C-alpha positions as CSV (number, residue, x, y, z in Angstrom):
1,M,0.0,0.0,0.0
2,V,2.9,2.4,0.8
3,K,4.5,1.5,-2.5
4,Q,1.3,2.4,-4.4
5,R,1.1,5.8,-2.7
6,I,4.7,6.5,-3.5
7,L,4.1,5.5,-7.1
8,L,1.0,7.6,-7.4
9,I,2.7,10.6,-5.8
10,S,5.6,10.2,-8.2
11,L,3.4,10.0,-11.2
12,V,1.4,13.1,-10.2
13,G,4.7,15.0,-9.6
14,F,6.0,14.0,-13.0
15,L,2.7,15.1,-14.6
16,I,2.7,18.5,-12.9
17,F,6.4,19.0,-13.9
18,G,5.6,18.1,-17.5
19,L,2.6,20.5,-17.5
20,L,4.7,23.4,-16.1
21,L,7.6,22.7,-18.6
22,G,5.1,22.5,-21.5
23,G,3.4,25.7,-20.4
24,K,6.8,27.5,-20.3
25,V,7.6,26.4,-23.8
26,V,4.2,27.4,-25.1
27,Y,4.4,30.8,-23.4
28,Q,7.9,31.5,-25.0
29,K,6.9,30.4,-28.5
30,N,3.4,32.0,-28.6
31,W,3.8,35.2,-26.7
32,Q,7.4,36.2,-25.9
33,D,8.9,35.3,-29.3
34,V,5.9,36.9,-31.2
35,S,6.1,40.0,-29.1
36,I,9.9,40.4,-29.8
37,M,9.3,39.8,-33.5
38,N,6.5,42.3,-33.7
39,Q,8.3,45.0,-31.8
40,S,11.6,44.5,-33.7
41,Q,9.9,45.0,-37.0
42,K,9.1,48.6,-36.0
43,I,12.9,49.3,-35.9
44,P,14.1,50.7,-39.3
45,G,16.3,48.2,-41.1
46,V,15.2,45.2,-39.0
47,E,13.3,42.5,-40.9
48,S,12.8,40.1,-38.1
49,A,14.2,39.0,-34.7
50,K,13.9,35.7,-32.9
51,I,15.4,34.0,-29.9
52,V,17.4,30.9,-30.7
53,N,19.5,28.4,-28.9
54,N,23.0,28.3,-30.2
55,E,25.2,25.6,-28.6
56,G,23.1,25.7,-25.4
57,Q,23.2,29.5,-25.2
58,K,20.2,31.7,-26.0
59,E,20.7,34.7,-28.3
60,L,18.6,37.1,-30.3
61,D,19.2,36.6,-34.1
62,V,18.3,39.8,-36.0
63,V,17.8,39.8,-39.8
64,T,18.7,43.2,-41.2
65,N,18.0,44.8,-44.5
66,K,19.6,48.2,-45.3
67,I,19.8,49.3,-41.7
68,T,20.8,52.9,-41.4
69,N,21.3,53.6,-37.7
70,L,23.0,50.6,-36.1
71,R,23.5,52.3,-32.7
72,L,19.8,53.2,-32.2
73,A,18.7,49.8,-33.6
74,G,21.1,48.0,-31.2
75,L,19.9,49.9,-28.2
76,A,16.2,49.3,-29.1
77,L,16.9,45.6,-29.5
78,Q,18.6,45.4,-26.1
79,K,15.5,46.8,-24.5
80,L,13.4,44.1,-26.1
81,T,15.4,41.2,-24.5
82,D,16.4,40.1,-21.1
83,N,20.1,41.0,-21.7
84,L,20.4,38.3,-24.4
85,P,23.4,38.7,-26.7
86,I,22.4,40.0,-30.2
87,R,23.7,38.5,-33.4
88,F,23.0,40.5,-36.6
89,L,22.4,38.6,-39.8
90,D,23.4,40.8,-42.7
91,Q,23.8,40.6,-46.5
92,N,27.6,41.0,-46.8
93,N,29.9,40.0,-49.6
94,D,33.6,39.1,-50.0
95,V,34.6,42.7,-50.8
96,L,32.9,44.1,-47.6
97,K,34.4,41.3,-45.5
98,K,37.9,42.1,-46.9
99,V,37.5,45.8,-46.2
100,F,36.3,45.1,-42.7
101,G,39.2,42.8,-42.0
102,Q,41.6,45.6,-43.1
103,M,39.8,48.1,-40.9
104,Q,40.3,45.9,-37.8
105,F,43.9,47.2,-37.2
106,A,42.7,50.8,-37.0
107,L,39.6,50.0,-35.0
108,Q,41.4,48.0,-32.4
109,E,44.2,50.6,-32.2
110,G,41.5,53.3,-31.7
111,I,40.0,51.2,-28.8
112,A,43.4,50.6,-27.3
113,T,44.7,54.2,-27.5
114,G,41.5,56.1,-27.3
115,D,42.5,58.2,-30.4
116,F,39.2,57.8,-32.3
117,T,39.7,60.8,-34.5
118,E,42.8,59.2,-36.1
119,M,41.0,55.8,-36.2
120,E,38.1,57.4,-38.2
121,Q,40.5,59.1,-40.6
122,T,42.4,55.9,-41.3
123,V,39.2,53.8,-41.7
124,R,37.6,56.3,-44.0
125,G,40.7,56.3,-46.2
126,Q,40.7,52.5,-46.4
127,V,37.0,52.5,-47.3
128,E,37.3,55.2,-50.0
129,K,40.1,53.3,-51.7
130,A,37.9,50.2,-51.9
131,G,34.9,52.1,-53.3
132,V,32.7,51.2,-50.3
133,Q,30.3,53.5,-48.3
134,L,30.9,53.7,-44.6
135,E,28.6,54.6,-41.7
136,L,30.6,54.8,-38.4
137,E,29.3,55.6,-35.0
138,I,30.7,55.4,-31.5
139,D,29.5,55.6,-28.0
140,N,30.8,54.7,-24.5
141,D,30.2,50.9,-25.1
142,A,30.9,50.1,-28.8
143,I,31.8,51.1,-32.3
144,Y,29.1,50.6,-34.8
145,V,30.2,49.9,-38.4
146,I,28.0,49.7,-41.5
147,L,29.6,49.0,-44.9
148,N,27.5,49.3,-48.0
149,Q,28.3,48.3,-51.6
150,G,25.3,48.1,-54.0
151,D,22.8,45.7,-52.5
152,A,25.3,44.2,-50.1
153,Q,25.6,45.5,-46.5
154,L,28.0,44.4,-43.7
155,V,26.9,45.3,-40.1
156,E,29.2,44.9,-37.2
157,V,29.3,46.1,-33.6
158,I,32.7,46.1,-31.9
159,E,32.4,46.3,-28.1
160,R,34.9,48.5,-26.4
161,H,34.9,47.1,-22.8
162,G,34.6,43.3,-23.3
163,Q,30.8,43.1,-22.7
164,V,29.0,40.3,-24.6
165,N,26.0,42.3,-25.7
166,Y,26.7,41.6,-29.4
167,L,28.0,38.5,-31.1
168,P,29.9,38.4,-34.4
169,T,27.7,39.1,-37.3
170,E,26.9,36.3,-39.8
171,K,25.7,36.3,-43.4
172,Q,22.0,35.8,-43.7
């Protein structure tokens, strides 16, 4: 009789646990994710945003399309999430990746030395030689880089103080 009670209590416990877990999953998929997607589409240049699990870590993947103000978009997206890291998915090409790779020296030197005026001049010179358009912004936390060439766009946020608010951008 004691064994039957323990079995019954265990089954009821597992049933309640399953219902709670299922309820959490349904809530996230039907309300939280939909809310983030709807609110993110109001941000200029953002097509969609969704929370994904990447190697056991949650992140917000944001699909962009001709984003014009990366700093404001990034700040707006941070407000939508519970401090999840943001990964932008852009429409870059090989030329933009090469130019961005060449810019890294000046960008990292600017972060290390704090001489952002010289950094900007160096970066603009590199970009002009490549025939690419640059939008560059900076604040206390990060450097926001947008490179445009025709229909291709590379979007990258380089954090200045080692935070992990932004993950490396990937091609859409």
